[in-house]
BAKE-557925 format. One record per atom (N, C-alpha, C): residue in one letter; y negated, x, z negated. Coordinates in steps of 0.1 Angstrom, whole numbers, plus 5000, padded with zeros to 4 digits. Example, Ala and Ser with C-alpha at 12.3 -4.5 7.8 and 13.67 -1.06 7.14 Angstrom:
A505751324922;A504551234922;A503351324922;S502251284929;S501151374929;S500051294921;
This chain:
M513849245081;M512849175074;M511449225080;L510549125082;L509249155088;L508249085079;A507149155075;A506049095067;A504749115075;S503849015072;S502549025078;S501548985067;C500249005070;C499248965061;C497948935069;G496948875063;G495748845070;G494648775063;G493748715070;G492548655065;G492748535056;D493948475056;D494248355048;D494648395033;H494548515030;H494748565016;H496248565013;K497148555022;K498548545020;K499348665026;V500548685021;V501548765028;V502648675032;L503148695044;L504248615049;L505448705052;L506648655049;L507848715054;L508348625065;W508848685075;W509248615087;W510748615089;N511248495094;N512648485098;N512848535112;L513448645114;L513548705127;L514448625136;R515348535131;R516148455140;R515348335146;T514548275138;T513848155142;T512448185148;G511948305143;G510548345147;G509548275139;G509848205129;G508948135120;G508848205106;P507848165098;P507748215085;P508848175076;A509348265068;A510448225059;A509948195045;S508848275041;S508248255027;S506848315027;S506048265018;S504748315016;S504448365002;F503548455001;F503248514988;F501748494986;V501348414976;V499948374974;V499548424960;G498348494960;G497748544948;G496548624950;H496348674962;H495148754965;H493948664966;K492748714962;K491548634963;K490648674975;H491148754984;H490348794995;H491348835007;V490848865018;V491748905029;V492749015025;V493949005030;V494949105027;V495149185040;S494849315038;S494849405050;S496049495052;S496849505042;S498049585043;S499249535035;V500449545041;V501649505034;V502749605037;A503549635027;A504749725029;A505949665022;I507149695027;I508349655022;I509149775017;S509649775005;S510349884999;S511649905008;A512150025007;A513350065015;A514549975013;N514749925000;N515849844997;N515549695000;G514349665004;G513949525008;G513749434996;K513749484984;K513549394972;K512149374968;V511249464972;V509849454967;V508849464978;L507849394978;L506749404987;L505449454980;A504649524986;A503349564981;A502249514991;S501149464985;S500049414994;S498749454988;G497749474996;G496449504992;G495349465002;G494149454997;G493049425007;G491749415000;G490949315004;G489549305000;G489249274986;D490249224978;D490049204964;D490249324956;Q490549444962;Q490649574955;Q491849574946;V492849484948;V494049484939;V495249504948;I496149584942;I497549594949;I498449514941;K499149424948;K500149344941;K501549384946;L502449384936;L503849404939;L504549264937;W505449234947;W506049104947;W507549124948;D508349034941;D509749024943;D510048944956;A510649014965;A510848954979;A511748834978;K512648814969;K513548704968;K512848584961;T512248604950;T511748494942;T510248464945;R509548554952;R508148544956;R507248554944;Q507748604933;Q506948614920;Q506248744920;E505048744915;E504248864914;E504848944902;L505149074905;L505749164895;L504649244887;H503649284894;H502549364888;H501349374897;S500249394891;S498949414898;S498349544894;Y497949624904;Y497249754901;Y495849744905;R494949784896;R493549784898;R493049934897;G491949964903;G491450094902;G490650134914;H490950084926;H490150114938;H488850044936;K487750104941;K486450044940;K485949974953;N486849964963;N486449904975;N487749864982;W487649804994;W488749755002;W489949845002;I491149795000;I492349865001;I492849855016;S492949965022;S493249965037;S494749995040;S495450055031;S496850085034;S497650095021;V498950055022;V499850075011;V501250115017;G502050185009;G503350235013;G504250275002;F505550265004;F506550304994;F507150434998;S507650514988;S508550624990;S509950564993;N510750635000;N512050585004;N512950554991;D512750634981;D513550614969;D513050494960;G511850444964;G511350324956;G510650364943;H510450494940;H509850534928;H508350544928;F507850554941;F506350574942;F505750474952;L504550434949;L503750354958;L502450434961;V501950434973;V500750504976;V499750404983;S498450424980;S497450334986;S496250414991;A495550365000;A494350425006;A493250315006;S492050365005;S490950265004;S489650315011;V488850225014;V487550265020;V486650325009;D487050324996;D486350394986;D486550544986;K487150594996;K487350744999;K488450804990;T489350714985;T490450774977;T491850734982;V492850814979;V494250784980;V494750784966;R495550684962;R496150684949;R497650684950;L498350744940;L499750754939;L500150684926;Y501050594927;Y501550514915;Y503050544913;E503350584901;E504850594897;E505250454892;L506050394900;L506350254897;L506950224883;G507750314878;G508350294865;G507250304854;A506250384856;A505150394846;A504050284848;Q504050214859;Q503050114862;Q501650154861;T501350284863;T499950334863;T499750434874;A498550454878;A498250554888;A498250694883;N499050774889;N499150914885;N497950994889;S497450974901;S496451064907;S495550984916;G494351044918;G493550994929;G493151114937;Y493251104950;Y492951214959;Y491751174967;G490751254968;G489451224974;G489351274988;H488651194996;H488151225009;H486651225009;T486051265019;T484651265020;T484151135027;K485051065034;K484750935040;K485950835037;E485750715042;E486750605039;E488050655045;V489150605038;V490550635042;V491150505047;R491750515059;R492250395065;R493750385066;A494450505065;A495950505066;A496550605056;V497650575051;V498350655042;V499850645044;A500550755042;A502050755042;A502550855032;I503850825028;I504450915019;I505750965025;S506051095023;S507251155029;S508551085023;P509651095030;P510851035025;P511251085011;D510951205007;D511351254994;D510251224983;G509151164988;G508051134978;G507251244974;K507351364980;K506651484975;K505351514983;L505251454995;L504151485004;L503451355008;L502151355006;L501251245011;L500451285023;A500251185032;A499451215044;A498451095044;S497251125048;S496251015049;S495251045060;G494650945065;G493750965076;G492550865076;R491550905083;R490350815084;R490050795099;P489250705102;P489050665116;P488050765124;T488450885124;T487650985132;T488551065141;T488751185138;T489551275146;T490651335137;A491451425143;A492451485135;A491951555123;S490651595123;S490051665111;S489951565100;G490051435102;G489951345092;G491251325084;C492351405087;C493551385080;C493651475068;G494451435058;G494651515047;G496151515043;T496651615038;T498051615032;T498051675018;W498851625010;W498951674996;W500451684992;R500651784984;R501851784975;R501451704963;R502351634958;R501951554946;R501151644936;G499951604933;G499151684923;G498151774929;R498351824942;R497251914947;R497251894962;R496051924967;R495751904982;R496352024989;R496952005000;R497452115009;R496452145020;S496052045027;S495152075038;S494151965041;R493151985049;R492251875052;R492251835066;
């Protein structure tokens, strides 16, 4: 499964056999800058200029949930391998961790500058984030506290 996003405010799932789009997900009100697929392939997450993260059912294309809280453009989203957590980064200088069963943000982790990339370790315990500068722009956290800058 391959997903893409862009300036048309949509998320697309692509048919890898034909090379064409298989389905589209419509609901964002601005450019979509990041999309992620859960490890089991059942859920997509997307975020962008409208400052909203949307969760989508990959099969039905229905919106499952919207998360608000970032104050600026969402630059990156990702799932933990077990599907229990979603992480997001924003140019508002924060990284947020969402426990999907709770449907709320657990934590916000701050940077001194905009955050462009985020990832979560396979066990969901470690977050890594980065900004568009040098290696000193990276941060790692154990859920709940910062490890290094």
